[in-house]
N, C-alpha and C positions, 0 to 999 in steps of 0.2 A: 640516497645515491648508492649505498652499498647494496640494497635490495635490487635495484635496477641492474647493477653489474652482475649479480648472481643470476638474475633472470636471463640476461644475455648469454652467460656461460652455459646455463642449462639449455637454452634454446639452441645454441651452437652444438652441444653434445647430441641433442635429439636429431639435428640435421646430419651430423656425422654418422650416427647410428643408422638412420634411415638409408643412407647411401650404401650401407654394408649389408642390407637385407635383400634376399632374392626378391625381384619384383614379379608381379603377376603378369602373365601374358594375356592378350585379349581373349584367349580361349579359357581363361580361368586357372591355368596351371602355372607353375613356375617357369621363368625363362630358362632356356638351355644354358648350362654352365659347362664349359669345356673341362673334361677330366685331365689330370696331369698325365704325362707320357710315362714317367718312371718315378719310383720312389725308392730311396735307399736309406736304410737306417744304420748302415755301417759307418764307422768313423770316416771322416773325409777331411783331407787337408784343404780341399778346394770347395768348401761348403759355400757360404754366401755373406754380403754387406749392402746396405742401401746407401747411407750417407757418404762413406769414404771409399776411395779407389784402392788404397793400399792394404786393406784388410782390417778385420776387427778381431780383437781378442775378447772372448766372453769373460765377464766378471760376475760376481754375485753381489747384488745390492739389497740393502734393507729399505723397504717401502712401507707406507702405511698399511698395505695389504699383506705384508710379510716378505720373506726372502724371495727374490726374483732374479732371473738371469738378466744381465744388462749387456748392451752392445756399445756402440760408439758413443763416446762422451758420457758413459755411465747411464744412458737412457734405458729405461725398462723395456723388456721384450715381452710380447704377448703371444698367446695361441688363440685360435678360433676353433671352438669345440666342434663346429660343423665340418671341420676338415679332418676329423679323426679317421676317416676311411681312406685318406691319401688323395682326395680330390680337392684341388684348389677352387674355392668359391669366391675368395676375395680378389676381384679383378676390377679394372676400370675405376670408377669413383671410389669404390671401397679401398683399392690399393693406394689411392691418393691420400685418404684419411688414415689408412693403416699401411704405411710403407713396408714392403717385405724386406727382410734381411737377405740381401743378395751380394755376391762377390766372394771374397776369400774370408773364411772364418776359422779362427783357432779356438780350441776348447778352453784354453786358459784355465780359469778356476772351475769350470764346469766339468761334468763327467764326459770324457771324450768318447766313451762307448755309446753314449746317447746322441751324439752329434751326427747328423747325416745331411742329405740333400734331397730335393725334389725339383723336377722340371716344371716351370710355370707355363701356362698356356701361351705366353708371349715369347717363349724360348729361353728366358733367363733361368738361372739356377738359384733356388732359394734354400737357405739353411733350415734344417729341421732339428728338433730336440725331442727325443723320445717319440719320434714319428710325427710330431706336429710341426707344421711350418711356422717359422718365427716372424713376428711383425713388430714394428714400432707403432706408437700411437701419436698422431699429429697434435693431440691435446696435451701431451707431456712436453714441458719446457726445460726441466732441470733434472739432474741425476736424482733418483729416488722418487720422482713423481710416479704415481700409479693411477692416473685419471681415467684410464680405460678399463680398469678392473671391474668385472661384472656387467659391463655394458651389454644390454640386450639379452642378458643371461647366457651369452655365448662367447664373450671375450674375457680372458683371464690372464693374469701374469704367468709367465713361463716359470714353472717351479724347478729349481735347481736339482731336486731329487727325482724329477720325472713328472709327467702329467697324466699318466694312465690311471 
């Protein structure tokens, strides 16, 4: 029974990861991904939250993968290394599995000089840290979970010291 449960979890993670990869177009190239309109790496009081409407204060959490930025409810925050150039790639199904941190964000325990924002293709404003847009992972259920760490070789916990 235990083996069957792990197989289900692994299969679910594969599905989540597949939803976050650019798909091939019928012509063999990657589908067009809309670039963001603006990137700001300056501190921002109006950065971003997904789950709550009243804002999020960043904390630093200890996870099995090391120290990580955490958002609402102590949930681990992640970066997508494919977005290092300031272009949002995680949209549609990907953003369902990796909800962006949107709304009002306070640096809290994090380095305020690394907190900023980026405009998403849908017009919302997403928090960034050290220039990388911040995301939650749908596979994390409790504070300190880091189930998204290393997925696809492109998703990593947001490092409190910076991600560059």
